[in-house]
C-alpha positions as CSV (number, residue, x, y, z in Angstrom):
1,F,106.0,100.7,91.1
2,A,105.9,97.0,90.2
3,T,108.0,97.4,87.2
4,L,110.6,99.2,89.2
5,S,110.3,96.5,92.0
6,I,109.3,99.2,94.5
7,R,107.2,97.3,97.0
8,N,104.9,99.5,99.1
9,R,102.3,97.3,100.8
10,D,100.4,100.2,102.3
11,L,100.1,101.8,98.8
12,M,98.9,98.5,97.3
13,V,96.3,98.0,100.0
14,A,95.1,101.6,99.5
15,I,94.8,100.9,95.7
16,A,92.9,97.7,96.3
17,R,90.5,99.4,98.6
18,R,89.8,102.2,96.1
19,M,89.3,99.7,93.2
20,V,86.5,97.8,94.9
21,V,84.5,100.9,95.8
22,G,81.4,101.4,93.6
23,N,81.9,100.6,89.9
24,F,85.5,101.7,89.7
25,L,86.7,98.4,88.2
26,Y,84.1,98.7,85.5
27,K,86.0,101.7,84.1
28,F,89.1,99.5,83.5
29,K,90.1,98.2,80.1
30,P,91.2,94.6,79.9
31,Q,94.9,95.4,79.8
32,E,94.5,97.6,83.0
33,I,92.8,94.7,84.8
34,A,95.6,92.3,83.7
35,M,98.4,94.7,84.7
36,T,96.8,95.4,88.1
37,A,96.4,91.7,88.8
38,W,100.0,91.1,87.7
39,A,101.3,93.9,90.0
40,F,99.6,92.4,93.0
41,A,100.9,88.9,92.2
42,H,104.4,90.3,91.5
43,F,104.5,91.6,95.1
44,D,102.7,88.6,96.5
45,I,99.9,90.8,97.9
46,S,96.6,89.0,97.8
47,D,93.6,91.1,98.5
48,Q,90.6,88.8,98.4
49,A,88.0,91.6,97.8
50,L,90.0,93.0,94.9
51,M,90.5,89.6,93.3
52,R,86.8,88.8,93.7
53,G,86.0,92.2,92.2
54,M,88.3,91.6,89.2
55,A,86.9,88.1,88.7
56,K,83.3,89.5,88.7
57,R,84.3,92.2,86.2
58,I,86.1,89.7,83.9
59,L,83.1,87.4,84.0
60,Q,80.7,90.2,83.0
61,D,79.0,89.3,79.8
62,G,81.4,89.6,76.8
63,Y,84.2,91.4,78.7
64,L,86.7,88.5,78.5
65,R,86.4,88.5,74.7
66,E,88.1,91.9,74.8
67,F,91.2,90.5,76.4
68,N,94.1,89.9,74.1
69,S,96.3,86.8,74.6
70,Q,98.8,88.8,76.8
71,A,96.0,90.1,79.1
72,V,94.6,86.6,79.4
73,A,98.1,85.2,80.3
74,M,98.9,87.9,82.8
75,T,95.5,87.6,84.5
76,S,95.7,83.8,84.7
77,W,99.3,83.9,86.0
78,A,98.3,86.5,88.6
79,F,95.3,84.5,90.0
80,A,97.4,81.2,90.0
81,T,100.4,82.9,91.6
82,L,98.2,84.3,94.4
83,G,96.5,81.0,94.9
84,V,93.1,82.5,94.1
85,Y,90.8,79.9,92.7
86,N,87.6,80.9,91.0
87,A,86.2,77.9,89.0
88,R,83.9,80.1,86.8
89,L,86.8,82.4,85.9
90,M,89.1,79.5,85.1
91,E,86.5,77.9,82.9
92,A,85.8,81.2,81.1
93,I,89.5,81.7,80.6
94,A,89.9,78.2,79.2
95,E,87.1,78.8,76.8
96,R,88.6,82.1,75.8
97,V,92.0,80.5,75.1
98,M,90.3,77.8,72.9
99,E,88.7,80.5,70.8
100,E,92.1,81.7,69.5
């Protein structure tokens, strides 16, 4: 939908709600987290529960090391575009970027 620029706020809200239930986000690969964050930012739909959940998942021990440079960039861009500031996440991303 995002790639086609089809904006359906109700669908995006439903997706966000589903993603924060239980451990659903913990099934996502880094690229899937990044693409989801990008899609929400692309449509300027900020769901605080989803963004907190994604940040928590990304900060899980060792998970951020699995992100390639594109996933790191997409995720950083999405959080910045949506104005979601998470100091721990930004510090972890900065450290991850410096590893490369």
